C-alpha positions in Angstrom: 13.6 5.6 36.2 14.1 9.2 36.7 15.4 10.3 33.4 18.4 11.9 34.6 21.6 11.9 32.3 23.7 9.6 33.6 25.6 8.4 31.0 28.0 5.8 33.1 25.0 4.2 34.1 24.2 2.5 30.6 27.0 1.0 29.5 28.2 1.8 25.5 28.5 -1.2 23.8 32.1 -1.3 22.9 35.9 -2.3 23.8 36.6 -6.0 24.9 33.5 -7.6 26.5 33.2 -10.7 28.6 31.8 -13.9 26.5 28.3 -14.4 28.1 25.9 -17.2 28.9 23.7 -18.3 26.1 20.2 -16.5 26.4 16.4 -17.9 25.4 14.9 -15.2 23.5 12.7 -14.8 20.3 13.0 -13.6 17.0 11.8 -9.9 16.1 10.9 -10.9 12.7 7.7 -12.3 11.2 4.7 -13.7 13.6 6.0 -17.1 13.4 7.4 -16.1 16.7 11.1 -18.5 16.8 12.5 -19.2 19.8 16.3 -18.3 19.5 19.5 -18.6 21.9 22.0 -15.8 21.4 25.1 -16.0 22.8 27.1 -13.0 23.0 30.9 -13.6 22.1 33.9 -11.0 23.3 33.6 -8.6 20.5 30.1 -7.3 21.5 28.4 -9.6 18.7 26.3 -12.7 19.4 26.2 -16.0 17.9 22.8 -17.3 17.0 20.9 -20.7 16.6 17.2 -22.0 16.8 15.9 -23.2 20.6 14.8 -26.8 20.1 12.6 -26.2 23.0 10.7 -23.4 21.5 7.1 -24.9 20.5 7.4 -22.4 17.3 10.1 -23.6 15.5 11.6 -26.7 17.5 15.2 -24.9 16.9 14.4 -23.9 13.0 15.5 -20.5 12.0 15.3 -18.8 8.1 18.0 -17.0 6.6 16.9 -14.1 8.9 17.0 -15.5 12.0 20.0 -17.2 11.5 21.6 -13.7 10.4 20.5 -11.8 13.9 24.2 -12.0 15.4 25.5 -10.0 12.2 22.8 -6.9 12.9 23.8 -6.2 16.3 26.8 -4.1 15.3 26.6 -0.3 16.3 26.6 1.3 12.7 24.3 4.1 12.7 23.3 3.3 15.9 21.8 6.2 17.4 23.1 6.8 20.8 21.9 10.1 22.1 18.9 12.4 22.4 19.0 14.7 19.0 17.2 17.8 18.3 17.4 19.0 15.1 20.3 17.3 14.2 22.3 18.2 17.7 23.2 16.2 20.9 20.8 17.0 24.0 20.2 15.2 27.4 17.8 13.1 28.3 16.1 15.3 30.6 15.9 18.1 27.9 14.4 15.9 25.2 11.8 14.6 27.8 10.8 17.7 29.0 10.3 19.0 25.7 8.5 16.0 24.2 6.0 16.7 27.2 5.6 20.4 27.0 4.8 20.0 23.3 2.1 17.4 23.7 0.6 19.3 26.8 0.6 22.6 24.8 -0.9 20.6 21.9 -3.7 19.4 23.8 -4.4 22.8 25.9 -4.5 24.8 22.5 -6.2 22.3 20.1 -7.8 19.3 22.7 -6.3 15.6 23.0 -7.4 14.7 19.1 -4.8 17.1 18.0 -2.0 14.9 18.9 -1.1 11.2 17.7 0.8 7.9 18.4 2.2 6.1 15.2 3.4 2.7 17.1 4.6 -0.4 15.9 4.6 -4.5 16.2 8.0 -4.6 16.7 7.6 -3.0 20.0 7.2 -5.8 22.8 4.0 -5.7 24.9 5.1 -3.9 27.6 5.9 -1.1 25.4 2.7 -1.2 23.8 0.6 -1.4 26.6 1.9 1.9 28.0 1.9 3.5 25.5 -1.9 2.6 24.6 -2.5 3.2 28.5 -1.1 7.1 28.3 -2.5 8.2 25.1 -6.2 6.6 25.7 -6.4 6.6 29.7 -4.7 10.1 30.2 -4.2 12.3 27.4 -7.6 11.3 26.3 -7.8 10.5 22.6 -8.1 7.5 20.7 -5.4 8.8 18.2 -2.5 5.8 18.5 -2.6 3.3 15.6 -0.1 0.8 14.6 2.1 -0.5 11.5 0.0 -3.8 12.1 -2.9 -1.6 10.4 -1.0 -1.9 7.1 -1.3 -6.0 7.9 -3.6 -7.4 10.0 -6.7 -4.9 10.6 -9.2 -7.0 8.3 -7.9 -10.3 10.5 -8.8 -8.4 13.3 -12.4 -6.9 11.4 -13.2 -10.5 10.1 -12.6 -12.4 13.6 -15.0 -10.3 15.4 -17.5 -10.2 13.1 -17.3 -13.7 13.4 -16.2 -14.7 16.9 -17.1 -11.4 18.7 -13.1 -11.3 19.3 -10.0 -10.8 17.8 -9.4 -14.8 18.1 -7.5 -17.2 16.1 -8.9 -20.7 17.0 -6.1 -23.1 16.3 -2.2 -23.7 17.3 0.8 -24.3 14.4 0.5 -28.0 15.4 -2.8 -28.1 13.4 -0.6 -27.1 10.2 1.0 -30.5 10.6 -2.0 -32.5 11.8 -4.1 -31.1 8.9 -4.7 -33.7 5.6 -5.4 -30.4 3.3 -3.6 -27.5 4.3 -5.2 -24.3 1.5 -2.5 -21.1 1.8 -4.5 -18.1 0.4 -2.5 -15.2 -0.1 0.3 -16.4 1.7 3.8 -16.9 0.5 4.8 -19.0 3.3 8.3 -19.9 2.1 9.5 -16.7 1.8 7.4 -14.5 4.2 6.8 -17.7 7.3 10.0 -19.3 6.5 9.7 -21.9 9.7 6.2 -22.6 9.2 6.4 -23.4 5.1 9.7 -25.8 6.6 7.1 -27.3 9.4 4.6 -28.1 6.2 7.2 -29.5 3.7 8.1 -32.0 6.1 4.7 -32.9 7.4 3.7 -33.5 3.5 6.8 -35.6 3.4 5.7 -37.8 6.2 2.1 -37.8 5.2 1.5 -39.2 1.8 -2.2 -38.0 1.8 -1.6 -34.4 3.1 -2.5 -32.1 -0.1 -1.7 -28.7 -0.5 -3.2 -25.8 -2.1 -2.3 -22.5 -3.1 -4.6 -19.4 -3.7 -2.2 -16.5 -5.0 -2.3 -14.5 -8.7 1.6 -15.1 -8.6 3.0 -18.4 -8.6 5.2 -18.3 -5.7 8.1 -20.1 -4.2 5.1 -21.4 -1.7 3.1 -22.8 -4.7 6.2 -25.2 -5.7 5.1 -27.6 -2.6 1.0 -27.4 -3.8 -1.0 -30.1 -5.2 -3.2 -27.4 -6.9 -2.5 -23.7 -7.6 -5.2 -21.3 -8.3 -4.2 -18.2 -9.9 -7.4 -16.5 -10.0 -7.7 -12.7 -10.4 -6.9 -10.3 -7.9 -8.9 -9.4 -5.7 -11.5 -12.5 -6.2 -11.6 -14.1 -3.0 -15.0 -13.5 -1.8 -16.1 -15.1 -5.1 -13.6 -18.1 -4.5 -15.0 -18.7 -1.1 -19.0 -18.3 -2.1 -18.5 -20.7 -4.7 -17.1 -23.1 -2.3 -20.0 -22.5 0.3 -22.4 -23.2 -2.3 -21.1 -26.0 -3.1 -20.6 -27.1 0.5 -24.5 -26.6 1.0 -25.2 -28.2 -2.7 -23.5 -31.8 -2.1 -25.1 -31.9 1.8 -21.3 -31.0 3.6 -23.0 -28.7 6.0 -22.5 -29.8 9.4 -26.2 -29.5 10.3 -25.8 -30.0 14.1 -23.3 -27.6 14.5 -25.0 -25.0 12.6 -28.2 -25.3 14.4 -26.7 -25.0 17.8 -23.7 -22.8 16.9 -24.4 -20.3 14.2 -26.1 -17.8 13.6 -26.8 -16.0 9.8 -26.2 -19.4 7.8 -29.4 -18.2 5.8 -28.5 -15.1 4.8 -25.0 -15.9 4.1 -25.8 -18.9 1.8 -28.4 -17.0 -0.3 -25.3 -14.6 -0.7 -22.9 -17.2 -1.6 -25.7 -19.0 -4.3 -26.3 -15.7 -6.2 -22.5 -15.7 -6.7 -20.5 -16.1 -9.9 -17.8 -18.0 -9.6 -16.2 -17.2 -13.1 -15.4 -13.5 -11.7 -12.4 -15.8 -10.4 -10.7 -16.3 -13.8 -10.7 -19.8 -12.9 -11.6 -22.7 -15.1 -14.4 -25.1 -14.0 -12.4 -27.7 -13.7 -9.9 -26.0 -11.0 -12.8 -24.8 -9.3 -14.7 -28.2 -9.2 -10.7 -29.9 -7.8 -11.1 -26.9 -5.1 -14.2 -27.8 -3.9 -13.9 -31.7 -4.2 -10.8 -31.4 -1.8 -11.7 -28.9 0.4 -15.2 -30.8 0.8 -14.1 -34.6 0.9 -11.3 -33.7 3.7 -12.8 -33.3 7.0 -9.1 -32.2 8.0 -8.5 -29.0 6.8 -6.6 -25.6 7.5 -6.9 -22.5 5.5 -4.1 -19.9 6.4 -4.4 -16.6 5.2 -2.1 -13.5 5.3 -1.2 -10.7 3.1 -2.6 -11.3 0.1 -6.1 -11.5 1.8 -5.7 -8.7 4.2 -4.2 -6.2 2.2 -7.5 -5.2 0.3 -10.4 -2.9 0.5 -12.7 -6.1 0.7 -10.1 -7.6 2.8 -12.3 -7.8 5.8 -15.3 -9.8 3.4 -12.7 -11.9 2.4 -11.3 -13.3 5.7 -15.2 -13.6 6.5 -15.5 -15.6 3.2 -13.2 -18.3 4.6 -14.5 -18.1 8.1 -18.2 -18.9 6.7 -17.0 -22.2 5.0 -15.1 -23.3 8.5 -17.8 -22.5 10.4 -21.0 -23.8 7.8 -18.6 -27.6 8.0 -18.0 -27.4 11.7 -14.2 -27.6 11.2 -13.1 -25.0 13.8 -11.2 -25.4 17.1 -10.8 -29.1 16.1 -7.3 -31.1 15.6 -6.0 -30.2 12.4 -8.6 -28.1 11.0 -9.5 -24.4 11.0 -9.4 -21.1 9.7 -5.8 -19.8 10.5 -4.2 -16.1 10.2 -0.1 -16.2 10.2 0.8 -12.3 11.1 3.4 -10.0 9.5 5.6 -8.8 12.8 6.9 -10.6 16.1 4.1 -8.5 18.0 1.4 -7.9 15.8 -0.8 -10.4 18.0 0.5 -8.3 21.1 -0.2 -5.2 19.9 -3.8 -6.3 19.3 -4.3 -7.5 22.8 -3.1 -4.6 24.2 -5.2 -1.9 22.0 -2.9 -0.6 20.0 -5.0 -0.2 16.9 -6.9 3.3 17.3 -10.7 1.1 17.6 -9.5 -1.3 20.5 -8.9 -0.9 24.4 -6.7 -3.1 26.3 -7.4 -6.8 26.3 -9.9 -7.3 23.4 -12.2 -4.7 24.9 -14.3 -2.1 23.0 -13.4 1.3 22.8 -16.9 2.5 21.8 -18.4 0.6 24.7 -19.5 2.5 27.8 -19.1 -0.5 30.0 -15.6 -2.0 28.7 -14.2 1.7 29.0 -15.6 2.5 32.2 -13.4 -0.8 33.9 -10.9 0.2 32.1 -11.0 3.8 33.4 -11.2 2.7 37.0 -8.7 -0.1 36.4 -6.2 2.6 35.2 -7.6 5.6 38.0 -7.7 7.4 34.8 -8.8 10.8 34.4 -10.3 10.7 30.7 -11.4 8.1 28.4 -12.4 8.9 24.4 -15.5 7.7 23.5 -14.8 6.8 19.8 -12.4 5.3 17.9 -9.6 7.1 16.9 -7.9 8.1 13.4 -6.4 4.9 11.5 -3.1 4.8 10.4 -4.3 6.2 6.4 -6.5 9.0 8.0 -4.2 9.5 10.8 -1.3 10.9 8.1 -4.1 12.9 5.9 -5.6 14.7 9.3 -1.4 15.8 9.5 -1.7 16.9 6.4 -4.5 18.7 6.9 -2.9 20.5 10.0 -5.3 18.7 12.4 -2.3 16.6 14.3 0.2 19.5 15.7 2.3 16.5 17.7 3.6 12.9 16.4 5.2 10.2 17.9 6.6 7.8 15.7 8.0 4.5 17.9 10.0 1.9 15.7 9.0 2.2 12.5 8.9 3.9 8.9 5.7 5.3 7.7 7.5 8.0 5.3 8.5 4.6 3.1 6.0 1.9 4.4 2.4 3.8 4.4 0.7 4.2 0.9 1.0 7.2 -1.1 4.3 7.7 0.7 5.1 10.8 -0.6 2.4 12.5 0.7 2.9 10.9 4.4 6.7 12.3 4.4 5.4 15.8 3.7 2.8 15.4 6.2 5.4 14.6 8.5 7.5 17.3 7.7 4.9 19.7 7.8 3.5 18.5 11.6 4.6 21.6 14.1 6.3 18.5 16.3 7.4 15.0 15.3 9.3 12.5 17.9 10.7 9.7 16.6 11.9 6.5 19.0 14.1 4.4 16.9 17.6 2.9 16.6 18.8 4.8 14.2 18.1 8.7 12.9 18.6 7.3 9.5 15.4 6.7 8.4 13.6 8.1 6.4 11.0 9.1 8.9 13.8 9.9 11.4 15.2 12.7 9.0 11.9 14.0 9.2 11.6 14.8 13.3 12.5 17.3 15.0 13.9 15.0 17.9 14.7 11.7 18.0 15.5 9.1 20.6 17.6 6.3 21.0 15.3 3.6 21.6 17.2 -0.2 22.8 16.8 -3.0 19.7 16.9 -6.4 19.8 19.1 -7.9 21.7 18.8 -5.1 24.6 15.2 -5.2 24.9 13.4 -7.3 27.7 9.6 -8.1 27.5 7.5 -10.3 26.1 5.8 -10.7 22.2 2.8 -12.9 21.0 3.0 -14.8 17.8 0.3 -16.1 15.5 -1.0 -18.7 17.3 -1.7 -17.2 20.7 2.0 -18.3 22.4 3.7 -15.1 24.5 7.3 -15.7 24.5 10.0 -13.7 26.8 12.7 -11.7 24.3 15.5 -11.1 26.5 18.4 -9.0 26.6 21.7 -10.7 25.7 23.7 -7.5 25.1 24.3 -4.3 27.0 22.1 -1.2 25.7 24.5 1.2 23.7 25.4 4.9 24.6 21.9 6.2 26.3 19.4 3.6 24.8 16.5 3.4 26.7 13.7 1.0 26.6 10.4 2.1 24.9 8.5 2.1 27.9 10.8 3.5 29.7 10.9 6.7 27.8 7.2 6.4 27.8 6.5 6.2 31.3 8.9 9.1 31.6 7.0 11.5 29.1 3.7 10.7 31.4 5.4 11.4 34.6 6.4 14.9 33.5 2.9 15.7 31.6 1.7 15.1 35.6 0.6 11.6 36.0 3.1 10.2 38.2 1.7 7.3 39.8 0.1 5.7 37.1 3.7 5.6 34.9 5.9 4.6 38.1 6.9 1.7 36.6 10.5 0.3 37.7 10.8 -3.2 35.4 8.8 -4.5 32.5 7.5 -7.4 35.0 5.4 -4.9 36.9 3.9 -3.4 33.3 2.8 -7.3 32.5 1.4 -7.8 36.1 -0.9 -5.0 35.6 -1.6 -5.7 32.1 -2.6 -9.5 33.4 -4.6 -8.1 36.1 -6.7 -6.3 33.9 -7.6 -9.2 31.4 -8.7 -10.6 34.5 -11.5 -8.0 34.4 -11.8 -8.3 30.4 -13.0 -12.0 30.8 -15.1 -11.5 33.5 -17.1 -9.6 30.7 -17.3 -12.2 27.9 -13.6 -11.4 26.4 -11.5 -14.2 25.2 -8.4 -12.4 25.9 -7.3 -14.0 29.8 -4.2 -13.8 31.2 -5.3 -13.0 34.7 -3.1 -16.8 35.8 0.1 -14.7 35.9 -1.1 -11.4 37.3 1.1 -12.2 40.4 3.8 -13.3 38.6 7.2 -12.8 40.6 10.1 -10.7 38.9 11.8 -14.2 38.6 9.2 -16.0 37.2 8.3 -13.3 34.6 12.6 -13.0 33.9 12.2 -17.3 33.7 8.6 -17.6 31.9 8.6 -19.9 29.6 5.8 -20.1 25.9 3.0 -20.4 26.6 -0.3 -19.9 24.9 -3.3 -18.1 25.8 -5.8 -18.0 27.8 -3.5 -18.0 30.8 -5.9 -18.6 34.0 -5.9 -20.2 37.3 -6.7 -23.4 35.6 -3.8 -23.4 33.6 -3.3 -22.6 30.0 -5.2 -23.9 26.7 -4.9 -24.9 23.3 -7.4 -24.3 20.4 -10.8 -22.1 20.5 -14.1 -23.1 19.5 -14.1 -26.4 19.5 -16.8 -26.6 22.2 -18.9 -24.6 19.7 -19.0 -21.3 22.3 -18.0 -18.2 20.5 -17.8 -14.6 22.3 -20.9 -12.7 20.5 -23.4 -11.6 22.8 -25.6 -15.2 21.6 -22.9 -17.2 22.3 -23.2 -18.3 18.7 -20.6 -17.9 15.7 -21.6 -15.6 12.8 -21.6 -16.3 9.4 -22.1 -12.9 7.1 -24.3 -12.9 3.6 -21.0 -11.8 1.2 -21.0 -10.1 -1.9 -17.7 -9.6 -4.3 -16.4 -6.3 -4.7 -13.7 -5.3 -7.3 -10.9 -3.2 -6.1 -11.0 -0.1 -6.0 -8.7 1.3 -8.5 -9.2 -0.2 -12.0 -6.7 -0.5 -15.1 -6.8 1.8 -17.8 -5.2 2.9 -20.9 -3.5 4.9 -19.3 -2.6 2.9 -16.1 -3.0 -0.3 -17.3 -0.8 -2.5 -14.9 -2.3 -4.3 -11.8 0.6 -3.4 -9.3 0.8 -5.7 -6.5 3.7 -5.3 -3.5 5.5 -7.7 -0.7 8.2 -9.1 0.6 11.5 -10.8 -0.5 13.1 -14.0 1.4 16.2 -12.6 3.1 14.7 -8.8 3.6 12.3 -7.7 6.4 10.4 -4.2 6.1 12.6 -1.5 5.3 15.8 -3.4 6.1 17.1 -1.1 9.2 18.2 -4.5 10.5 18.8 -7.1 7.6 20.1 -4.3 5.5 23.2 -4.7 8.0 23.7 -8.6 7.1 26.1 -8.6 3.8 24.9 -12.4 3.2 20.9 -11.4 3.3 21.4 -8.9 0.8 23.5 -11.4 -1.7 20.2 -13.3 -2.7 18.2 -9.6 -4.1 20.8 -6.7 -4.0 18.4 -4.3 -5.9 14.3 -3.5 -6.0 12.8 -5.4 -9.1 9.8 -5.6 -10.9 8.0 -9.0 -11.7 6.8 -9.0 -15.6 5.5 -11.6 -17.6 7.1 -12.3 -20.6 4.1 -11.4 -22.6 4.0 -7.5 -21.2 8.0 -7.7 -21.2 8.0 -7.8 -24.7 5.2 -5.1 -25.3 7.0 -2.8 -23.4 10.8 -3.7 -25.3 12.4 -4.5 -22.2 14.5 -7.6 -21.1 15.8 -8.9 -18.2 18.0 -7.0 -16.3 16.7 -3.7 -18.2 15.1 -0.9 -15.8 11.3 0.0 -16.2 9.9 3.3 -14.9 6.4 2.8 -13.2 4.7 5.8 -12.5 0.9 6.8 -11.7 -0.8 10.3 -9.8 1.0 9.4 -6.3 4.3 8.5 -7.7 6.9 6.8 -9.5 9.3 3.9 -9.3 12.6 2.7 -11.4 13.1 -0.9 -11.1 15.0 -3.9 -12.3 13.4 -6.2 -14.6 12.4 -9.1 -14.0 11.0 -11.4 -16.6 8.7 -14.5 -15.6 5.5 -16.5 -16.1 4.8 -16.8 -12.4 3.7 -13.2 -12.9 0.0 -12.8 -14.8 -0.2 -10.8 -17.7 -1.5 -7.0 -16.8 0.3 -7.9 -13.4 3.3 -5.9 -11.6 5.3 -7.4 -8.4 7.4 -5.2 -6.8 9.0 -5.8 -3.1 8.4 -3.4 -0.8 11.9 -2.8 1.6 14.1 -0.5 -0.4 14.2 3.1 1.1 15.5 6.6 0.5 18.6 5.6 2.2 19.3 2.4 -0.1 17.2 2.9 -2.7 15.2 6.1 -3.6 13.7 4.9 -6.6 12.9 2.0 -5.5 10.5 3.0 -2.7 7.4 1.3 -4.2 4.6 2.3 -1.7 5.0 5.8 -3.2 2.6 4.4 -6.2 0.3 2.7 -3.5 -3.2 4.3 -3.8 -4.6 4.7 -0.1 -7.6 2.9 -0.6 -9.1 1.5 2.5 -11.3 -1.6 3.5 -14.0 0.2 4.9 -14.8 -1.7 8.0 -11.0 -2.4 8.6 -9.2 0.8 7.6 -6.8 -1.5 6.1 -5.2 0.0 2.8 -5.4 -2.3 -0.7 -1.6 -2.7 -1.1 -1.8 -5.3 -4.1 -3.9 -3.6 -6.4 -2.9 -0.3 -7.3 -3.0 0.7 -10.9 0.3 2.1 -13.1 2.0 3.2 -16.4 5.3 0.9 -17.1 7.8 2.4 -19.7 11.5 1.2 -20.5 13.9 3.8 -18.7 16.0 4.4 -21.3 19.5 4.6 -19.2 22.4 5.6 -20.9 25.1 4.3 -19.0 24.8 1.4 -16.4 26.9 0.4 -13.7 28.2 -1.6 -10.7 29.7 0.1 -7.9 32.1 -1.7 -4.9 34.3 0.0 -2.2 35.9 -1.5 1.0 34.3 1.9 2.8 30.5 3.0 2.8 29.6 5.3 0.1 26.4 7.4 -1.3 26.1 7.1 -5.0 25.3 9.9 -7.2 23.3 8.6 -10.4 19.9 8.8 -11.5 18.8 4.9 -10.5 20.7 3.4 -7.6 20.5 0.6 -5.6 23.5 0.4 -2.5 23.8 -2.5 -0.2 26.4 -4.2 2.2 29.1 -7.0 1.0 31.5 -9.1 2.2 34.3 -6.7 1.9 32.1 -3.4 2.5 29.4 -1.8 -0.3 28.3 -2.6 -3.7 25.9 -0.4 -5.8 24.0 -0.9 -8.9 24.0 2.1 -10.9 22.5 3.7 -14.0 21.8 7.0 -15.3 20.6 9.3 -18.2 24.2 11.1 -18.9 27.6 10.1 -20.1 30.4 11.4 -17.2 32.8 13.1 -19.2 35.4 11.8 -17.0 34.9 8.2 -15.1 38.1 8.4 -13.4 36.9 11.6 -11.6 33.5 10.2 -11.5 34.6 7.4 -9.5 36.8 9.0 -7.1 33.7 11.6 -5.9 31.6 8.4 -6.0 33.9 6.7 -3.6 35.6 9.8 -1.9 38.9 9.0 -3.1 40.6 11.9 -4.6 44.2 10.9 -4.1 44.2 6.8 -4.5 46.0 5.5 -7.3 44.0 5.2 -10.1 44.0 2.2 -13.1 41.5 3.0 -15.7 40.4 1.2 -19.0 38.0 3.8 -20.7 36.5 3.4 -24.6 34.0 6.2 -25.3 33.3 4.4 -28.7 31.5 1.6 -27.1 30.6 3.2 -23.8 32.9 1.0 -21.5 34.6 1.9 -18.6 36.4 0.4 -15.8 38.2 2.4 -12.8 40.2 0.5 -10.0 41.1 2.8 -7.2 44.5 1.3 -5.2 45.6 2.1 -2.1 49.5 0.1 -1.6 49.1 -1.7 -4.8 45.3 -3.6 -3.2 42.0 -2.4 -5.2 39.8 -0.6 -2.3 37.1 0.5 -5.0 36.0 0.0 -8.1 33.8 1.0 -10.8 32.5 -0.8 -14.3 30.5 1.1 -16.5 28.3 -0.1 -19.8 25.9 0.8 -22.1 23.8 -1.8 -21.3 23.1 -3.8 -18.0 26.9 -5.2 -16.5 27.6 -8.3 -16.9 30.9 -9.2 -14.7 31.2 -11.7 -11.5 29.9 -9.5 -8.9 30.6 -12.1 -6.6 34.4 -12.1 -7.6 35.0 -8.6 -7.7 33.1 -8.2 -4.2 35.2 -11.4 -2.8 38.6 -10.0 -4.0 38.1 -6.2 -3.2 41.0 -5.0 -0.6 42.9 -8.1 -1.7 43.5 -7.9 -5.3 45.5 -5.8 -8.0 44.6 -4.0 -10.9 43.4 -7.3 -12.9 40.3 -7.3 -10.6 39.5 -4.9 -13.7 39.0 -7.9 -15.4 35.2 -8.4 -13.5 35.6 -12.3 -13.4 38.2 -14.9 -11.8 40.6 -16.8 -13.7 40.7 -20.1 -15.3 41.9 -21.7 -12.0 38.8 -19.7 -10.1 35.6 -21.1 -9.6 32.9 -18.3 -10.1 30.6 -19.4 -7.9 27.5 -16.9 -9.1 24.8 -15.2 -6.9 23.9 -16.5 -4.0 21.2 -19.0 -3.5 21.5 -20.3 0.1 22.3 -17.4 2.0 22.8 -19.7 5.0 25.4 -21.3 3.8 26.5 -18.8 1.1 26.5 -20.9 -2.1 25.7 -19.6 -5.5 23.6 -20.4 -8.2 27.0 -21.4 -10.5 28.2 -24.1 -8.2 24.7 -25.2 -7.6 24.3 -25.7 -11.4 27.8 -27.2 -12.1 27.1 -29.8 -9.1 23.6 -31.1 -10.6 25.4 -31.2 -14.0 28.4 -33.0 -13.1 27.6 -35.0 -10.2 24.0 -36.1 -11.7 22.0 -34.6 -8.9 18.4 -35.3 -9.6 16.9 -34.2 -5.8 16.9 -31.3 -3.3 18.0 -33.5 -1.0 21.1 -34.7 -3.3 22.1 -31.1 -3.6 22.3 -30.6 0.2 24.5 -33.5 0.7 26.7 -32.3 -1.7 27.2 -28.9 -1.1 25.0 -28.3 2.2 22.6 -25.7 0.4 19.0 -26.1 1.5 20.0 -27.9 5.2 20.2 -25.1 7.0 17.0 -22.8 7.3 15.7 -24.7 4.2 14.2 -21.1 3.0 16.3 -21.8 -0.6 14.5 -25.3 -1.1 12.1 -23.9 -3.8 14.5 -22.4 -5.5 16.9 -25.4 -5.5 13.8 -27.0 -7.1 13.2 -24.9 -9.4 16.6 -25.3 -10.7 16.6 -29.1 -10.8 13.6 -28.7 -13.2 14.9 -26.5 -15.4 18.0 -28.9 -16.0 18.7 -30.6 -19.3 17.5 -34.0 -19.7 19.9 -36.0 -21.0 19.1 -37.7 -24.4 19.0 -41.3 -24.6 21.3 -43.1 -25.4 21.3 -44.9 -29.3 
C-alpha cells in the first residue's frame, strides 16, 4: 500500500448492499476464541451464529458473541484521519506520525517514544508493530493491555517451564474428574467454557468442581465446594496443598526425580506456611486437599483473580508447583490452565508484544536471541534490555521522558490503574496518535491525531486463543470510509521512516509467512513456539486456514505439552519455586477501610466501545454498581439502589448500591466497563492503586483500598429518549435502549423548573410538553411529544425512581401522555429487568412462570420461556431465582 488518499478505493458501508455468503470467522471478545458464522445482510449489518465446526465452542456463543451483528453499525465510527479534530488526508497524517517519532528519536533517543497496543489487535498487526519498535526504532518501549490481565501467567510459566507455554487443551476441562477454578468467574467472563464444563458435569456424575474466590459468583453455583478465601492469600492455599501432597505420599517421585528441579526448596517453604492466613476453616481446607489429592484427573483453571495481584507470579507458580509435584500435567484431563481475557492476548505474547519479550517467545535480554531476530529482520538496531511496562510507561510519560506515544485499539485513560494520572500523562505528552474505530473514547479525545482503523468484521488475519488454537478472523464487511488495517498503517509509517524494504507488505498472508519462518529459528534455539510448518503457506491456504493448535511443524500440529516430562528450561526440567505468602501492598486503614475488587460483568466488554452499541446487552446491567455485604450496607446507612461514593487518594467514583451476601464483609466489588462517555463517575480504575507485581509488572487491580459513604443526592431521575442525549447531573449513566437511549440520573440541587431541564437535557426546545410536578413531594414527570407521541420522558423523585423501565423504553415513540404513569396497564404484563439477554426474557416473566406453572428447574424454565437455552450465560441467575422461590406449605 502506498498510503495515497484514494477515498473511492475504500468503500463506505452505506446504501443498498447485496447479501453476501456466510463467512467463518472468530469472535473478538474473550480468549475462548469462539468460531462465528457471519452472514452480511442487505443493509450493511450481519446475522451471527456459532460455528459448530470450531473446536473452541462447537456452535455455542455467549450473549456478547450472539449480539455481534448489532455492533457493526457506523454510528460513532471514525471514517477519516483527524488532526486536532479536523479532517486530514492519510498522506499528511502518516507523514506527521513518521516525522514526530523520528524527531523525538533524533533529539532524545529511541527510548523517548512508545507504543501501547492491545490484545484485540490481530497477530499480523502485533507482529509489524513489534518489528518496527524493537528492530528499527531500536527501543523495547512497546507494551500491551495484556499486561493488565495475563503478564503474571507469562512470568509464572517462564519460571516453571522455561517458556510461556499453556500445557493443556479445552478438552481437558471436560475430561477431568475435578476442576478447580481459581480467581475465575467462568460463567460471566468465559461463558462458553462454562457451558462446556456445565454440560460435562451433567454427563459425568463423578465430576466435581471447586471454586476459589473471595466472592461467591455465578460460577460458584456450579461448584461442590466454594472456598471464600481472604483476598490475596492464594499462595498460602496452594502452599498448604503442596505440603499435604507430600505429607500424604501423593508426590509422583519418579516424575519429580526425572523431570523436576527445586522440589526440596519449594516443599520447605510450603511446610513453613500458615494456612490460617487464608481465613478458611480447617474443614474446608481438608475438603480441598482431600478432593485435589484424591483425584488424579484434576485441572486447575486460573484467571484474573490470580494474575491481577502484586504477588500474581507467585500465585501462578504456587499452582504450577502442585501439578509438577504430582506429575499431573500434559496428560488427558489434568494440568494447570490459564484462561486469557482477550481474543488475541496469546497471539500478542507469541509475537513479543510485551516490553520484556521478543517475537516467538524469544528473550530480549538474551544476546543470542537478539542476534537471530536482528539478522532475520535485517534490522539496524535491537534494544538490549526490556522496555517500559504499561504502568512504568505512563509514569515515564508523566515525567516527560516519553515524547511521542502511539496507542492502538485500546483505552488506557480508562483501563489503567490511577486512570486520572494516566489521562493527565497522555494529555501532557508532546505528541499522541491513536488508531481506533472511533475518536470518542476517553483516550482518543486526548490525542493530537486519530487514525481510522478497521474493526471486527472488517479485519483479516489470525488470533490465538487460550489453548493455543490459531484461528482466522476474516473480513465479512467492507471497510468504511478511509479505515485501514492496523498492520498497513504501521507498515506505511515504517516506510516513511526510511525502512522501505522491511515493511513492504501487501497482504496479511505475507506477514504471517515471515512470522512462521522466524518461529522455526526460535524452535532451533529450544523455544516452544513453532509454526514453521506454515512458513510456505500460500495466499489461498492462508485464506482457507482452519483452526489448529501450535506447535505446527512439518510433522503437523500437536496437542498437549509436557506430557513427556520435557520442558524448555536449560536443564530440560520443570522448575518448582520456594514461595511465601505476601499480603497485598495496600492494606485497609481507619480512613480507607474497604478492600476494592474490580472485574467484569456478563454482557459488557472492556470499555464498551463495541458492546455498548447493543441495546439488549445494556438491559441486563445498565449502570456501574458497588456490590456490598449487608453488614457494610447497614453500617454505611445505604439501601439497595442508593448511590455510594468511593474515594481514596487516587480519585473517587459514584456507583449504584447492590447489597448481596455474595460479597465478603469489608470488600466492595465494582465493574470496570464504564467510561467518561457513558458514566463519568463510574470510572472505577481511577481508584485502583498502581502497585505491580515485581516480576511481571502486572497491576494489582483487585486489592486497592477505599473509603465509602452514602452519596446524598437530593433527587434521582430516569430519562429516556428516541434520540441520543448527553445528561447533565452529578451522577449519570447513559446506555442504548431498544427505542433510543436511557439514563439514570441523580443530583445535589433541585431544579427550579423540571420542564426546562428536560427540554435542555433532550435538546427539544419546541416539543409539546406534558408535565406533572409536585414540589412538596419532590416528584416530577415530564413527557416531550411530537405528533401526539412521546419522544422523550423524564421521571424525578426524592429517592431512586421506581417504575417499569422496560415498559417505558418499549413504548417510547408509540405511546401518548399515559406513558407518564410509568407502568403498563392492567392488560399489559411488565416483563421486568432483562435476565436472558439473548431472548429478551425479563425477571417478572420468569418469576410469574415459576409461580404459575410450578417450574422447579432451569430446564423447565427453558422449555416454558426459552430463557437459558441460547448462550446459557443466564443459567446461574435462573438457578438463583428458583432457589429464592417460595416453598408451598404442605396441605393439612
